[in-house]
C-alpha positions in Angstrom: 0.9 24.7 5.4 3.1 23.6 2.5 1.4 22.9 -0.8 2.3 19.1 -0.6 0.4 18.7 2.7 -2.4 20.6 1.5 -2.6 18.6 -1.7 -2.6 15.5 0.4 -5.5 16.9 2.3 -7.4 17.7 -1.0 -6.7 14.1 -2.3 -8.1 12.7 1.1 -11.3 14.7 0.6 -11.6 13.9 -3.1 -11.4 10.2 -2.3 -14.8 10.6 -0.4 -16.5 11.3 -3.8 -17.8 8.2 -5.5 -19.0 7.4 -9.0 -22.7 6.7 -8.5 -22.6 3.6 -11.0 -19.2 2.1 -9.6 -18.0 1.4 -6.2 -14.8 3.5 -6.9 -14.0 7.0 -5.7 -13.2 9.5 -8.5 -9.6 10.1 -7.4 -8.8 6.2 -7.9 -10.7 6.6 -11.3 -8.2 9.0 -12.4 -10.6 11.7 -13.1 -8.4 14.5 -11.9 -5.8 16.0 -13.9 -4.6 18.9 -11.8 -4.6 20.2 -8.3 -2.9 23.5 -7.8 -3.1 26.1 -5.3 -2.9 30.0 -5.4 -3.6 33.0 -3.2 -7.2 33.3 -2.1 -9.0 36.6 -1.6 -9.3 36.0 2.2 -5.6 35.6 2.8 -5.9 31.7 2.7 -5.5 29.6 -0.2 -7.4 28.9 -3.5 -7.5 25.4 -5.0 -7.7 25.0 -8.8 -8.9 21.4 -9.8 -9.1 20.2 -13.3 -11.2 17.0 -13.8 -12.9 15.0 -16.4 -15.6 12.4 -16.3 -15.8 9.0 -17.8 -18.2 10.3 -20.5 -19.2 13.9 -21.9 -22.7 12.9 -21.6 -22.6 11.8 -17.9 -26.0 12.5 -16.4 -24.8 13.1 -12.9 -22.0 15.6 -14.0 -23.4 18.5 -11.9 -23.8 16.4 -9.0 -20.2 15.1 -9.0 -18.8 18.5 -9.6 -20.8 19.8 -6.7 -19.5 17.2 -4.4 -15.9 18.1 -5.4 -16.6 21.8 -4.4 -18.3 20.6 -1.3 -15.5 18.4 0.0 -12.5 20.5 -0.9 -14.5 23.7 0.5 -14.7 22.0 4.0 -10.8 22.0 4.2 -10.1 24.8 6.5 -7.0 26.2 4.9 -8.7 26.8 1.5 -11.1 29.6 1.1 -11.8 29.4 -2.7 -12.4 26.3 -5.0 -12.4 26.3 -8.7 -13.3 23.3 -10.7 -12.6 23.1 -14.4 -14.2 20.5 -16.4 -12.3 19.1 -19.4 -12.2 16.2 -21.7 -8.7 16.6 -23.1 -7.2 14.2 -22.9 -10.4 11.9 -23.0 -10.6 9.6 -20.0 -9.9 5.9 -20.4 -9.8 2.9 -18.1 -6.0 2.9 -18.1 -6.1 6.2 -16.0 -7.5 4.3 -13.1 -5.2 3.4 -10.2 -4.1 -0.2 -10.0 -6.1 -0.7 -6.8 -9.4 0.5 -8.7 -8.6 -1.9 -11.5 -8.0 -4.8 -9.2 -11.1 -4.0 -7.3 -13.3 -4.0 -10.2 -11.8 -7.0 -11.7 -12.2 -8.9 -8.4 -15.8 -7.9 -8.4 -16.5 -8.8 -12.2 -17.2 -5.2 -13.0 -16.2 -4.2 -16.5 -16.0 -0.8 -17.8 
């Protein structure tokens, strides 16, 4: 499978992980900085994900990272998932997709 197809599958799965305080998924929030692939130990593919959180003090960070491991790990072509948490650059609302911004604005939810 080509990396672009696999990346689309990963993104599709990442869109299933929602912020517990906002009705927006983490992908649309702009929390993922990098999705790359390499050779896994079982002849399949490893996936490296660099992500951030809206705040370094996020009380559910372990839960969110665990969900990322879980949903990406379900993809049959991926046998290893690595998640790196980073705060460089720091997240800000400008990183959200236009759809997320519009949804939050229409529902009077301010960040």
